[in-house]
C-alpha positions in Angstrom: 51.6 95.5 119.5 49.6 95.3 116.2 51.2 98.6 115.0 54.7 97.2 115.8 53.9 94.0 113.9 52.7 96.0 110.9 55.8 98.1 110.9 58.1 95.0 111.0 56.0 93.4 108.2 56.4 96.5 106.0 60.2 96.4 106.5 60.2 92.7 105.4 58.2 93.5 102.3 60.6 96.4 101.5 63.6 94.1 101.9 62.0 91.6 99.5 61.4 94.2 96.9 65.0 95.4 97.2 66.2 91.9 97.0 64.6 91.2 93.6 67.5 92.7 91.8 69.1 91.5 88.5 72.3 90.2 90.0 73.8 89.4 86.6 73.4 93.0 85.5 75.0 94.2 88.8 78.0 91.9 88.2 78.4 93.1 84.6 78.1 96.8 85.6 80.8 96.3 88.3 83.1 94.4 85.9 82.6 97.1 83.2 83.5 99.8 85.7 86.7 97.9 86.7 87.7 98.0 83.1 86.8 101.7 82.6 90.0 103.6 82.1 88.5 106.8 83.6 88.0 105.0 86.9 91.4 105.7 88.5 90.9 104.0 91.9 93.9 101.8 92.6 96.1 103.5 90.0 95.7 107.2 90.6 99.1 108.6 89.9 98.1 112.0 91.1 97.4 110.9 94.7 98.7 107.4 95.0 101.7 107.0 97.4 103.9 104.2 98.7 104.7 104.0 102.5 107.7 102.2 103.7 106.4 100.2 106.6 107.3 96.9 108.3 109.6 95.7 105.5 107.6 96.4 102.4 106.1 99.4 100.4 102.4 99.7 101.0 100.5 101.5 98.3 97.6 103.8 99.4 95.3 106.5 98.1 93.4 109.1 100.1 90.2 110.8 99.0 88.1 113.5 100.6 88.3 115.4 103.9 86.8 114.8 107.3 87.1 112.1 109.9 89.5 109.4 108.8 87.8 106.2 107.4 90.0 103.2 106.6 88.6 100.8 104.0 90.2 97.3 103.7 89.7 94.9 100.7 89.5 91.1 100.6 91.8 88.3 99.5 93.4 89.0 96.2 91.6 92.2 95.9 92.6 95.8 95.5 91.6 99.4 96.1 89.2 99.4 93.1 87.0 96.8 94.7 85.4 99.7 96.6 84.7 101.8 93.6 81.1 102.2 94.9 82.2 103.2 98.4 85.0 105.7 97.7 82.9 108.4 96.0 80.1 108.1 98.5 82.2 108.2 101.7 84.7 110.7 100.5 82.0 113.4 100.5 82.2 113.5 104.3 85.2 111.4 105.4 88.9 111.3 104.7 88.9 107.9 102.9 92.2 106.0 103.4 92.3 102.9 101.2 95.4 100.7 100.5 96.4 97.5 98.8 97.1 95.0 101.5 100.5 93.3 101.8 101.3 91.0 98.8 98.2 92.3 96.9 97.6 94.9 94.3 100.5 97.4 94.2 101.8 96.4 97.6 104.4 93.8 96.5 105.9 91.5 99.1 108.3 88.7 98.1 108.3 87.0 101.5 106.8 83.6 102.0 104.9 84.3 105.1 101.5 86.0 105.3 99.0 86.3 108.1 96.0 88.3 109.0 97.8 89.5 112.1 100.6 90.8 109.9 98.2 92.7 107.8 96.3 94.2 110.8 99.6 95.4 112.1 100.4 96.8 108.7 97.3 98.9 108.7 98.1 100.2 112.2 101.5 101.2 111.0 100.0 102.8 107.9 97.8 105.0 110.2 101.0 105.9 112.2 102.8 106.8 109.0 100.0 109.1 108.0 100.0 110.6 111.6 96.3 109.5 112.1 95.6 108.4 115.7 92.3 106.6 115.0 89.8 105.9 112.2 86.4 104.4 111.3 87.0 101.1 109.6 85.2 99.2 106.9 86.4 95.7 106.0 85.1 93.2 103.5 86.0 89.4 103.6 89.7 89.2 104.5 89.4 92.9 105.1 86.6 92.2 107.6 89.0 89.8 109.4 91.7 92.5 109.4 89.2 95.0 110.8 88.4 92.7 113.7 92.1 92.1 114.4 92.9 95.8 114.1 90.3 96.4 116.8 91.7 93.5 118.9 95.4 94.2 118.6 95.2 98.0 118.3 92.0 99.1 120.0 93.0 102.7 120.2 93.1 102.9 116.4 89.5 102.0 115.8 86.6 104.4 116.5 83.9 102.1 115.0 84.1 99.2 112.6 81.9 97.6 110.0 82.9 94.1 109.0 81.2 92.1 106.2 81.8 88.5 105.3 84.5 87.8 108.0 85.3 84.4 109.6 87.2 83.3 112.7 88.4 79.9 111.6 89.3 78.2 108.3 86.9 75.2 108.4 83.4 74.1 107.7 82.0 75.5 110.9 82.5 78.9 109.3 82.4 78.1 105.5 79.9 75.9 103.7 81.2 72.6 102.5 80.4 73.5 98.9 82.7 76.5 99.1 85.4 74.6 100.9 85.3 72.0 98.2 85.8 74.7 95.6 88.8 76.4 97.2 90.8 73.5 98.7 91.6 71.6 95.4 93.2 74.8 94.0 95.3 75.2 97.1 96.3 71.5 97.1 97.4 71.8 93.4 99.4 74.9 94.0 101.0 73.4 97.1 102.1 70.3 95.2 103.7 72.2 92.4 107.5 72.3 93.0 108.6 74.9 90.4 106.1 77.7 90.9 106.2 80.9 88.8 106.2 84.3 90.5 102.5 84.5 89.9 101.9 81.0 91.3 103.9 81.8 94.4 101.7 84.8 95.0 98.5 82.8 94.4 99.7 80.0 96.7 100.4 82.5 99.5 96.9 83.9 99.2 95.2 80.5 99.0 97.2 79.3 101.9 95.9 82.2 103.9 92.4 81.3 103.0 92.7 77.6 103.8 95.0 77.7 106.9 93.8 80.9 108.6 92.5 82.7 110.6 92.5 81.4 114.1 90.8 84.0 116.2 89.5 82.8 119.6 86.0 83.9 120.4 87.4 85.3 123.7 89.4 87.8 121.6 86.3 89.3 120.2 85.3 90.2 123.7 88.3 92.5 123.8 86.8 94.7 121.0 85.7 97.9 122.8 84.4 99.9 119.9 80.9 99.8 118.5 80.8 97.2 115.6 78.4 96.5 112.8 78.7 92.8 111.7 77.4 92.2 108.2 76.7 89.1 106.1 74.6 87.8 103.3 72.0 85.2 104.0 73.7 83.1 101.3 77.3 84.3 102.0 80.4 82.1 101.7 80.4 82.5 105.4 77.7 80.7 107.3 75.1 83.0 108.8 75.4 81.3 112.1 79.1 82.0 112.1 78.4 85.7 111.4 76.0 85.5 114.3 78.7 84.0 116.5 80.9 87.0 115.8 78.1 89.4 116.5 77.2 87.7 119.8 80.7 87.9 121.2 81.5 91.6 120.6 80.2 93.6 123.6 78.8 96.6 121.6 77.6 95.1 118.3 74.8 95.3 115.8 74.0 92.5 113.3 72.9 93.0 109.7 72.1 90.0 107.5 71.1 91.0 104.0 68.4 89.0 102.2 69.0 87.4 98.8 72.7 88.2 99.1 76.0 86.3 98.7 79.4 87.6 99.7 79.5 90.8 97.7 77.4 93.0 99.9 79.2 96.2 99.1 78.5 95.7 95.4 75.1 94.0 95.1 73.6 96.2 97.8 75.9 99.2 97.3 73.4 101.9 98.1 72.0 100.1 101.2 75.5 99.2 102.3 76.7 102.8 102.1 73.7 104.3 103.7 73.5 101.9 106.6 77.2 101.9 107.4 77.3 105.7 107.2 74.3 105.9 109.6 76.0 103.5 111.9 79.2 105.7 112.0 77.2 108.9 112.4 75.0 107.9 115.3 75.7 106.9 118.9 75.6 103.2 119.8 72.3 102.3 121.4 71.9 99.6 124.1 68.6 98.0 123.5 66.8 96.4 126.4 63.4 95.9 127.9 60.6 97.8 126.1 63.3 99.1 123.7 63.2 95.7 122.0 59.7 96.5 120.6 61.0 99.4 118.5 
């Protein structure tokens, strides 16, 4: 037992040393890479392609060869949000990454937008690419889409890794401080009668944040694939809500990163890539009895 305690303590010390990062430098490095004209993710004319699916043209790029891996970005994001994941995973996977409906290059002039719509879009995208199933990574809204893809189209998901997802749009899931930051922007946009094209797009995305999702806990129990549920210990999603998601998926692991907010794929890019890759590469282990000591 002493050896086990010492091993656990050493892991905690390692995590603390990793956590002592210069987050400001990480943010600046990421923003600089987004501005770098040599980084083509999200606007790679050589490989980018539009797919006519479900009433709009969905823009996607594919990198690498191997088992299909679908990566899904968050609200208002784009393909280039995963500039640290694409080069890593494309070494051994066929990375499929798209701009979600009404975001990035995937324009959609319709008024309605829901997570269910987007999950169905990704299922249709895989069909259009003649891919029967894939590993899935989703961040934030993309994490919600990953969960819904596994719920609504279980045959399409081999394994999923979801970071920063929520089931409901209220303060049981989101800290009051974050809610108080987002809701006034939504209220202002909603009240404006003559919205510009850009404001209409912003309103649609903020409305998605404030009014959705509504995923019953019982639906999580329909997820049959192994799932890695991820969050930061200071995420915009409460850690107890991330725990709720983990607890209700039959075959799930939980990973809460220390000293981390919402941007786990950026701030902890190397750990994120290695842990998710290892999760995809190894068989799911049911841990009971004496196995809980190791």
